[in-house]
C-alpha positions in Angstrom: 24.4 -14.7 -14.7 21.7 -12.3 -15.9 17.9 -12.3 -15.9 16.7 -10.3 -18.9 13.1 -10.4 -17.7 14.0 -8.2 -14.8 16.0 -5.6 -16.7 14.3 -2.1 -16.4 11.4 -3.7 -14.4 9.7 -1.4 -11.9 9.2 -2.9 -8.4 6.0 -1.2 -7.2 4.0 -3.9 -5.4 4.3 -7.5 -4.4 1.0 -8.0 -6.1 2.9 -7.7 -9.4 5.4 -10.5 -8.7 4.9 -14.2 -9.6 6.1 -17.1 -7.4 8.8 -17.7 -9.9 10.0 -14.1 -9.8 9.9 -14.1 -6.0 12.1 -17.2 -6.2 14.6 -15.5 -8.5 14.8 -12.5 -6.2 15.3 -14.6 -3.1 17.9 -16.8 -4.7 19.8 -13.8 -6.0 19.7 -12.4 -2.4 21.4 -15.6 -1.2 24.2 -14.9 -3.7 24.5 -11.3 -2.5 24.7 -12.5 1.1 27.6 -14.8 0.1 29.3 -12.0 -1.8 29.2 -9.7 1.3 30.3 -12.4 3.7 33.2 -13.6 1.5 34.3 -10.4 -0.4 32.6 -7.4 1.1 32.1 -5.7 -2.3 31.6 -6.8 -5.9 31.7 -4.8 -9.1 28.3 -5.9 -10.4 27.2 -2.4 -11.2 30.4 -0.4 -11.7 29.0 2.2 -14.0 25.5 2.7 -12.5 24.1 5.8 -10.8 21.2 5.3 -8.5 19.0 8.2 -7.3 17.6 7.9 -3.8 14.5 10.1 -3.4 13.4 9.8 0.2 10.6 12.3 0.8 9.5 10.6 4.0 11.6 9.8 7.1 13.6 6.6 6.9 16.7 5.0 8.5 16.9 1.3 7.6 15.4 1.5 4.1 17.5 4.4 3.0 20.8 3.3 4.5 20.4 -0.3 3.4 19.6 0.8 -0.2 22.7 3.1 -0.2 24.8 0.3 1.3 23.5 -2.1 -1.3 24.3 0.2 -4.2 27.8 0.8 -2.9 28.6 -2.8 -2.2 27.7 -3.5 -5.9 30.1 -0.7 -7.0 27.4 1.7 -8.0 27.2 5.4 -7.1 24.3 7.2 -5.5 22.8 10.7 -5.4 20.1 11.4 -2.8 17.4 13.6 -1.4 16.9 12.7 2.3 13.6 14.6 3.1 10.9 16.5 1.3 11.9 19.8 2.8 15.3 19.8 1.1 13.8 19.1 -2.3 11.8 21.2 -4.8 8.7 19.5 -3.4 8.8 22.3 -0.8 8.4 24.8 -3.6 5.4 23.0 -5.0 7.0 20.8 -7.7 5.0 17.8 -8.5 6.3 14.3 -8.0 5.8 13.5 -11.7 8.0 16.5 -12.7 10.6 15.6 -10.1 11.1 12.0 -11.3 11.2 13.1 -14.9 14.1 15.4 -14.1 15.9 12.9 -11.9 15.5 10.2 -14.6 17.8 12.3 -16.8 20.5 12.0 -14.2 20.4 8.4 -13.0 19.9 4.8 -14.2 17.5 3.9 -11.5 15.3 5.6 -8.9 14.5 4.4 -5.4 11.5 6.4 -4.2 9.9 6.8 -0.8 7.0 9.2 -0.3 3.9 9.5 1.8 1.0 9.1 -0.6 -0.6 5.8 -1.5 -0.4 5.0 -5.2 2.0 7.7 -6.2 4.9 5.3 -6.7 3.1 3.7 -9.6 2.2 7.0 -11.0 5.8 8.1 -10.9 7.0 4.9 -12.5 4.6 5.5 -15.4 6.3 8.9 -16.1 9.8 7.5 -16.7 11.7 4.9 -18.7 14.2 3.8 -16.1 13.4 1.3 -13.3 11.8 2.7 -10.2 11.8 0.8 -6.9 9.0 1.7 -4.4 10.6 2.1 -1.0 7.2 2.9 0.6 4.2 4.8 -0.5 2.1 6.0 2.5 -0.2 3.3 3.8 0.0 1.5 0.5 2.9 -0.8 -0.3 6.4 -1.5 0.8 7.5 -4.3 -1.5 11.2 -4.4 -0.7 10.4 -4.8 3.0 8.1 -7.7 2.2 10.8 -9.3 0.1 13.3 -9.1 2.9 10.7 -10.5 5.2 10.3 -13.5 2.9 14.0 -13.9 2.7 14.2 -13.8 6.5 11.5 -16.4 7.0 13.1 -18.8 4.5 16.5 -18.3 6.1 15.2 -18.8 9.6 12.9 -21.8 8.9 14.3 -23.3 5.7 11.0 -23.0 3.7 8.1 -20.7 2.9 5.3 -23.1 1.9 2.3 -23.8 4.2 3.6 -21.9 7.3 1.4 -20.5 10.1 2.1 -16.8 10.3 0.6 -14.3 12.7 0.5 -10.6 11.7 0.0 -8.3 14.8 -0.7 -4.7 15.5 -1.6 -2.0 12.9 -2.9 -4.0 10.0 -5.0 -1.1 8.6 -2.2 1.4 7.9 0.8 -1.0 8.0 2.1 -1.0 4.4 4.7 -3.7 5.4 1.8 -6.0 6.4 -0.1 -5.2 3.2 2.9 -6.1 1.0 3.7 -9.2 3.0 0.2 -10.5 2.6 0.5 -10.5 -1.2 4.1 -11.8 -1.1 3.0 -14.8 1.0 -0.1 -15.7 -1.1 1.8 -18.0 -3.6 3.1 -20.0 -0.6 -0.4 -20.8 0.9 0.1 -19.7 4.5 -2.4 -19.9 7.3 -2.7 -16.4 8.6 -3.7 -15.2 12.0 -4.6 -11.5 11.9 -4.3 -10.0 15.4 -5.4 -6.3 15.7 -7.8 -4.0 17.5 -11.1 -3.8 15.6 -10.2 -0.3 14.5 -6.9 -1.4 12.9 -8.0 -4.5 11.1 -6.7 -5.5 7.7 -8.4 -3.5 4.9 -11.4 -5.3 3.3 -9.9 -5.4 -0.2 -6.8 -7.3 1.0 -9.0 -9.6 3.0 -11.0 -10.3 -0.1 -7.9 -11.0 -2.1 -6.7 -13.4 0.5 -10.0 -15.2 0.4 -10.0 -15.3 -3.4 -6.6 -17.0 -3.2 -8.0 -19.6 -0.7 -5.8 -18.3 2.1 -7.1 -19.3 5.5 -7.4 -16.3 7.8 -8.2 -16.2 11.5 -9.1 -12.8 13.1 -8.4 -12.2 16.7 -7.5 -9.5 19.2 -5.7 -11.8 21.6 -1.9 -11.9 21.4 -1.8 -15.3 23.1 -3.6 -16.8 20.1 -1.2 -15.1 17.7 1.7 -17.0 19.4 0.4 -20.3 18.2 2.3 -20.0 14.8 5.6 -20.6 13.2 6.2 -16.8 12.8 4.9 -13.8 14.6 5.2 -10.5 12.8 4.8 -7.6 15.2 4.2 -4.0 14.0 3.9 -0.7 15.8 0.8 1.5 16.0 1.8 4.2 13.5 1.2 7.6 15.1 1.9 9.4 11.8 -1.0 7.7 10.0 -3.7 9.0 12.4 -5.5 12.2 11.6 -7.1 12.0 15.1 -4.3 11.9 17.6 -6.7 10.9 20.4 -7.5 7.8 18.5 -3.7 7.0 18.4 -3.4 7.5 22.1 -6.3 5.1 22.7 -4.8 2.4 20.6 -1.0 2.7 21.3 0.4 -0.1 23.3 -2.5 -2.5 22.4 -0.1 -5.4 22.1 3.2 -5.8 23.9 5.2 -9.0 23.4 7.3 -9.9 26.4 9.8 -12.7 27.1 7.4 -14.3 29.6 4.6 -14.4 27.0 6.8 -16.0 24.4 8.2 -18.7 26.7 4.8 -19.4 28.1 3.1 -19.4 24.6 5.6 -20.8 22.1 9.3 -20.6 22.7 10.1 -21.8 19.2 8.2 -19.1 17.3 10.3 -16.9 15.0 9.8 -13.2 16.1 9.9 -10.5 13.4 9.3 -6.8 13.2 9.9 -4.4 10.4 11.3 -1.8 12.9 11.4 0.8 14.3 9.8 -0.6 17.4 8.3 1.6 20.1 6.9 -0.5 22.9 5.4 -3.5 21.1 8.4 -5.8 21.8 9.9 -5.7 25.2 13.7 -5.5 25.2 13.9 -8.7 27.3 12.8 -10.5 24.1 16.0 -9.5 22.3 18.1 -12.3 23.8 15.9 -15.1 22.6 17.4 -17.2 19.9 14.3 -16.9 17.7 14.2 -13.1 18.0 15.0 -12.4 14.3 14.2 -8.7 13.9 17.8 -7.4 13.8 18.8 -10.2 11.5 15.8 -9.3 9.4 16.9 -5.7 9.1 20.4 -6.8 8.0 18.9 -9.1 5.4 17.4 -6.0 3.8 20.7 -5.1 2.3 21.1 -8.4 0.5 17.6 -8.3 -0.9 18.1 -4.7 -2.1 21.4 -5.6 -3.7 19.6 -8.4 -5.5 16.9 -6.0 -6.8 19.3 -3.4 -7.9 21.4 -5.9 -9.8 18.4 -7.5 -11.4 16.6 -4.3 -12.6 19.9 -2.8 -13.9 20.9 -6.0 -15.7 24.0 -6.7 -13.7 26.1 -9.8 -14.1 25.2 -11.6 -10.9 28.0 -13.7 -9.4 
């Protein structure tokens, strides 16, 4: 099975994806999940070469993309940090992707500047997948988040979802807000006033008639179907004293969950620092490690779709 509408498509922002397209991606991820569980590997992309340009630190995103490519039979070439690339010599990102596009069939790009993924995509004629652009977007994370929610609860429509922590700089939250819009959620936005969701995203949610409740109380965020915890991101703060003041603003413990809502699905894009206590890990609804594993299936789906693979 192939989806010609996805071939050579850039995946830059969840804002660019329709509800129908989201459904195709998630359904394809289900197929990839089955492939891995039953076969381990499948030669969907046997002649493809994928360039992994990671100019910002990453563990889960980089390794899950590489694992996804290899489980599809593709080969990879990679840059694992900016210091080992010609960016350290002053090469522009535009020049870098133009060069790499001559070597590979697809580029997976992670870099620290908001908006640069779209600029890079405009420079090349092979598909580019945005693996994170500063405080902007992280669409593949949001897609695996959708996949996880659907897998854990069996649906996506009309859920109550709480987003907690760093909503200002958290690109995972930004992407997830747009990915959720077609499914008309009720959102609880739980953050310190200094780390609230950016005004433009709030306005977009309002324009899509998404009901949003703002709070700074973690107990209120537990009254939902899903709680999505995020860390306070030290690397996004220019003023480190501001980070020190805000770190540890919200800590989810087993006691809080059991007292507040024992059936809530607990998610986190990882890495966690101190925002989820380790005593939460044993709860049946603690989904964050399953969530990380789901990333491989979703990224397998995306690579197969944009490279025109024959999906089993």
